[in-house]
C-alpha positions in Angstrom: 41.6 20.8 31.6 40.4 24.3 32.6 43.0 25.9 30.3 41.7 23.8 27.3 38.1 25.0 28.0 39.2 28.6 28.2 41.1 28.3 24.9 38.1 26.7 23.2 35.9 29.6 24.4 38.4 32.2 23.3 38.7 30.5 19.8 34.9 30.6 19.4 34.8 34.2 20.5 37.5 35.1 17.9 35.6 33.3 15.1 32.3 35.0 16.0 33.9 38.4 16.0 35.6 37.8 12.7 39.0 38.2 14.3 40.4 35.0 13.0 42.2 35.5 9.7 41.5 33.2 6.8 44.2 32.2 4.4 43.4 32.6 0.7 46.8 31.4 -0.6 46.5 28.9 -3.5 43.0 30.0 -4.4 42.1 32.2 -7.4 40.7 35.8 -7.6 40.0 38.8 -9.8 39.0 42.3 -9.0 35.4 42.4 -10.2 35.1 46.2 -9.9 37.3 46.6 -13.0 36.3 45.5 -16.5 36.0 41.7 -16.3 37.0 41.3 -19.9 40.3 43.0 -19.2 41.0 41.0 -16.0 42.5 37.6 -15.6 42.2 35.2 -12.7 45.3 35.3 -10.5 46.5 32.6 -8.2 46.7 34.1 -4.7 50.3 34.1 -3.5 51.6 34.9 0.0 51.9 38.6 -0.7 48.3 39.0 -2.0 47.1 36.7 0.8 48.8 38.9 3.4 47.2 42.1 1.9 43.7 40.6 1.7 44.0 39.3 5.3 45.1 42.7 6.6 43.0 45.3 8.3 42.9 47.2 5.0 40.4 44.6 3.7 37.1 43.3 4.9 36.3 39.7 3.7 32.9 38.0 3.9 30.8 35.5 2.1 29.4 37.3 -1.0 26.0 36.9 -2.5 25.1 34.8 -5.5 27.2 35.8 -8.6 26.4 35.9 -12.3 27.6 32.2 -12.6 25.5 31.2 -9.6 28.4 30.8 -7.1 28.8 32.3 -3.6 32.5 33.1 -3.3 34.2 35.1 -0.6 34.4 38.8 -1.4 37.3 40.8 0.0 36.8 44.6 -0.3 39.5 47.1 0.3 38.1 49.6 2.8 39.6 52.6 0.9 37.6 51.5 -2.2 38.4 50.6 -5.8 39.2 46.9 -5.2 37.0 44.0 -4.4 38.3 40.5 -5.0 36.1 37.5 -5.5 37.8 34.4 -4.2 37.4 31.0 -5.8 38.7 27.5 -5.0 39.7 26.7 -8.6 40.9 28.6 -11.6 38.0 27.2 -13.6 35.4 28.6 -11.2 37.2 31.9 -11.3 37.3 32.0 -15.1 33.7 30.9 -15.3 32.6 33.8 -13.2 34.8 36.3 -14.9 33.5 35.3 -18.3 29.9 35.4 -17.1 30.4 39.0 -15.7 32.1 40.0 -19.0 29.2 38.7 -21.0 26.8 40.7 -18.9 28.8 43.9 -18.6 27.9 47.2 -20.3 31.4 48.0 -21.4 
């Protein structure tokens, strides 16, 4: 019983420190830092999931988007890439189109 309590405390500690990696596989994303009209929503495969879950990226809940959603945002620490992560392709496309309509390009 003591081991179970220690594991529970360790799990909470990891979650609070952001050490626990989330899986994004099967969700949809696009790089919103590039022209939204030239982007397409991609289904996150295991390769992209591993990249986004690596130390090269920082993921956190984003603010409200053009379409009024609050997706996860995964930013590459070296810059140039920031993926918005959505549960469905429709939600991803809705946001991409809303950003394209409001872009200055």
